[in-house]
C-alpha positions as CSV (number, residue, x, y, z in Angstrom):
1,X,0.2,120.1,-6.3
2,X,0.6,122.3,-3.2
3,X,4.3,121.8,-3.3
4,X,4.5,122.9,-6.9
5,X,2.5,126.0,-5.9
6,X,4.9,126.8,-3.1
7,X,8.0,126.4,-5.1
8,X,6.5,128.1,-8.1
9,X,7.9,128.1,-11.6
10,X,8.9,125.1,-13.7
11,X,9.9,122.3,-11.4
12,X,12.0,119.5,-12.6
13,X,11.1,115.9,-11.7
14,X,14.2,115.7,-9.5
15,X,13.2,118.6,-7.4
16,X,9.7,117.2,-6.8
17,X,11.0,113.7,-6.0
18,X,13.7,115.1,-3.7
19,X,11.3,117.4,-1.9
20,X,8.1,115.4,-1.7
21,X,9.1,111.8,-2.1
22,X,12.3,112.0,-0.1
23,X,12.0,108.4,1.3
24,X,11.9,106.9,-2.2
25,X,15.0,105.9,-4.2
26,X,15.5,108.0,-7.3
27,X,14.2,105.4,-9.6
28,X,11.1,104.4,-7.6
29,X,10.5,108.1,-6.8
30,X,10.4,109.1,-10.4
31,X,8.2,106.2,-11.2
32,X,5.8,107.1,-8.4
33,X,5.9,110.8,-9.6
34,X,4.8,109.7,-13.0
35,X,1.9,107.7,-11.6
36,X,0.8,110.6,-9.4
37,X,1.0,113.1,-12.3
38,X,-1.1,110.7,-14.5
39,X,-3.7,110.4,-11.8
40,X,-3.7,114.2,-11.1
41,X,-4.2,114.9,-14.8
42,X,-7.1,112.5,-14.9
43,X,-8.8,114.2,-11.9
44,X,-8.2,117.7,-13.3
45,X,-9.6,116.6,-16.6
46,X,-12.6,115.1,-15.0
47,X,-13.4,118.4,-13.4
48,X,-12.6,120.4,-16.6
49,X,-9.7,122.2,-15.1
50,X,-6.8,120.4,-16.7
51,X,-5.5,123.8,-18.0
52,X,-4.1,124.7,-14.6
53,X,-1.3,122.1,-14.8
54,X,1.4,122.2,-17.4
55,X,3.7,119.3,-17.8
56,X,6.5,118.4,-20.1
57,X,9.3,116.0,-20.2
58,X,10.4,115.7,-16.6
59,X,8.9,118.9,-15.4
60,X,5.6,120.4,-14.1
61,X,4.2,123.8,-13.3
62,X,0.9,125.2,-12.3
63,X,-0.7,128.2,-14.0
64,X,-1.7,130.3,-11.0
65,X,-3.7,132.8,-13.0
66,X,-6.5,130.3,-13.0
67,X,-7.1,129.9,-9.3
68,X,-6.7,131.6,-5.9
69,X,-3.9,130.5,-3.7
70,X,-3.5,131.8,-0.1
71,X,0.2,131.4,-0.3
72,X,0.5,133.6,-3.4
73,X,-1.9,136.1,-1.8
74,X,0.4,136.1,1.2
75,X,3.4,136.8,-1.0
76,X,1.5,139.7,-2.5
77,X,1.2,141.3,0.9
78,X,-1.8,139.9,2.6
79,X,0.1,139.0,5.8
80,X,-3.0,138.4,7.9
81,X,-3.5,135.1,6.0
82,X,-0.7,133.5,8.0
83,X,-1.9,132.2,11.3
84,X,1.3,130.8,12.7
85,X,1.7,127.6,10.7
86,X,1.6,126.6,7.1
87,X,1.2,123.0,6.0
88,X,3.1,122.0,9.2
89,X,2.9,118.3,8.6
90,X,4.8,118.5,5.3
91,X,8.6,118.6,5.4
92,X,8.8,120.2,2.0
93,X,6.8,123.2,3.4
94,X,9.4,123.9,6.1
95,X,11.2,126.6,4.1
96,X,8.0,128.4,3.3
97,X,6.8,128.1,6.9
98,X,10.1,129.5,8.2
99,X,9.9,132.4,5.7
100,X,6.3,133.2,6.7
101,X,7.2,133.0,10.4
102,X,10.2,135.4,9.9
103,X,8.0,137.8,8.0
104,X,5.2,137.8,10.5
105,X,7.8,138.4,13.3
106,X,9.3,141.3,11.3
107,X,5.9,142.9,11.0
108,X,5.4,142.8,14.8
109,X,8.8,144.3,15.5
């Protein structure tokens, strides 16, 4: 879900599989994605917050109006939220991490 938040918008299954499940073949990655989405929907429903995730045929997006996300707050200008690293153990977060690092260096200059 964090990856969907970082990339924002409607993500196609291919984008998610390529970014998050990069070591999977396309077929097994898509199958695993469907399993994960099914489990995620069940968990969200169990907690009564299923409305934050919107899915359709081969796509997913989160509805950020229903929760607080530090990354979104950072993008709105709260630069102090970035403490030098952002989800550093996830390869799919490298672009966001690089962007935030560049931006924080720009503020210092």
